[in-house]
C-alpha positions as CSV (number, residue, x, y, z in Angstrom):
1,M,14.9,-7.5,0.8
2,S,13.9,-3.9,0.9
3,E,15.9,-2.9,-2.2
4,G,13.5,-2.7,-5.1
5,T,10.5,-2.9,-2.9
6,I,11.1,0.3,-1.0
7,D,12.8,3.3,-2.6
8,L,15.5,3.8,0.0
9,S,16.1,7.4,-0.8
10,V,12.5,8.2,-0.1
11,F,12.6,6.2,3.1
12,E,15.8,7.8,4.3
13,E,14.5,11.3,3.4
14,L,11.4,10.6,5.5
15,K,13.6,9.6,8.4
16,T,15.7,12.7,8.1
17,T,12.7,14.9,7.9
18,A,10.4,13.3,10.5
19,G,12.9,11.5,12.7
20,A,13.6,7.8,12.9
21,D,11.4,7.2,16.0
22,F,8.4,8.9,14.3
23,V,9.0,6.9,11.1
24,H,9.0,3.7,13.1
25,E,5.6,4.7,14.5
26,L,4.3,5.4,11.0
27,V,5.6,2.1,9.8
28,D,3.8,0.3,12.7
29,T,0.6,2.2,11.9
30,F,0.8,1.3,8.2
31,L,1.5,-2.3,9.0
32,T,-1.5,-2.4,11.3
33,E,-3.9,-0.5,9.1
34,A,-3.0,-1.6,5.5
35,P,-4.4,-5.2,5.9
36,G,-7.8,-3.7,6.8
37,M,-7.6,-1.4,3.8
38,L,-6.9,-4.4,1.6
39,A,-9.9,-6.2,3.1
40,E,-12.0,-3.1,2.6
41,L,-11.1,-3.1,-1.1
42,R,-12.3,-6.6,-1.4
43,R,-15.5,-5.8,0.5
44,A,-16.1,-2.8,-1.7
45,L,-15.6,-4.8,-4.8
46,D,-17.9,-7.6,-3.6
47,A,-20.5,-5.0,-2.7
48,N,-20.2,-3.2,-6.1
49,E,-19.3,0.1,-4.4
50,A,-16.9,1.8,-6.8
51,D,-16.7,5.1,-4.8
52,R,-15.7,3.3,-1.6
53,F,-13.2,1.2,-3.6
54,R,-11.7,4.3,-5.2
55,R,-11.3,6.1,-1.8
56,V,-9.6,3.1,-0.2
57,A,-7.3,2.6,-3.1
58,H,-6.4,6.3,-3.0
59,S,-5.5,6.1,0.7
60,L,-3.4,3.0,0.2
61,K,-1.6,4.8,-2.7
62,S,-0.9,7.8,-0.6
63,N,0.4,5.8,2.4
64,S,2.5,3.6,0.2
65,N,4.1,6.7,-1.5
66,T,5.0,8.0,2.0
67,F,7.5,5.1,2.5
68,G,8.7,4.8,-1.0
69,A,6.7,1.7,-1.8
70,S,6.5,2.8,-5.4
71,K,5.2,-0.4,-7.0
72,L,2.5,-0.8,-4.3
73,A,1.5,2.8,-4.8
74,A,1.4,2.4,-8.6
75,M,-0.8,-0.7,-8.2
76,A,-3.2,1.2,-5.9
77,K,-3.2,4.2,-8.2
78,H,-4.2,1.9,-11.1
79,L,-7.1,0.6,-8.9
80,E,-8.1,4.1,-7.9
81,I,-8.3,5.3,-11.5
82,G,-10.6,3.0,-13.3
83,G,-9.4,-0.2,-11.7
84,F,-12.7,-1.1,-10.2
85,V,-14.2,-2.3,-13.5
86,A,-11.0,-4.2,-14.3
87,A,-11.0,-5.8,-10.9
88,R,-14.6,-6.9,-11.3
89,A,-14.0,-8.2,-14.8
90,D,-10.9,-10.1,-13.7
91,D,-12.6,-11.7,-10.7
92,G,-10.5,-9.7,-8.2
93,A,-7.1,-10.8,-9.6
94,P,-5.7,-7.3,-9.2
95,L,-6.5,-7.4,-5.5
96,T,-4.6,-10.7,-5.2
97,A,-1.6,-9.1,-6.8
98,L,-1.9,-6.0,-4.6
99,N,-2.0,-8.3,-1.5
100,H,1.1,-10.1,-2.7
101,E,3.0,-6.8,-3.2
102,Y,1.8,-5.5,0.2
103,G,3.3,-8.7,1.7
104,R,6.7,-7.8,0.2
105,V,6.4,-4.2,1.4
106,A,5.5,-5.2,4.9
107,E,8.5,-7.5,5.1
108,A,10.8,-4.8,3.7
109,L,9.5,-2.1,6.1
110,A,9.8,-4.5,9.1
111,E,13.4,-5.1,8.0
112,L,14.2,-1.4,7.6
113,K,12.7,-0.7,11.0
114,R,15.0,-3.3,12.6
115,A,18.1,-1.8,10.8
C-alpha cells in the first residue's frame, strides 16, 4: 500500500536519521493533527481567509514532505501557492481530492509503522 504513496527512501532516511521510535511518534502526531489541518483548510476557505488557508496548506506540505508523502505535499503546495482562488472557484473540489490523498497517506503510514 505504501509504495507510490510514500517515498520509501525518504521514510527510511528519516528512520535512520531520527530513529524508528521517534519516527513512530512523528507519524502518530501527523495522523492526529492532519485531519484538523484539513478541516481548518475548509473553514478558511468557507470564511474567505486566504492567508490562513495558505499557512495551513504550507504546514501540511511541510509535514507531508517529512515522511515522503510527495503527492500529498505537491497538492498542498498547489493550494499554498494560489490554490485558494481555484478552490473557491471549484467549490472546494481540490480539498476533497486532498482529503482523499491524505486517507491514502494515513493508511500507508500506519502500515509502515506496523512493519
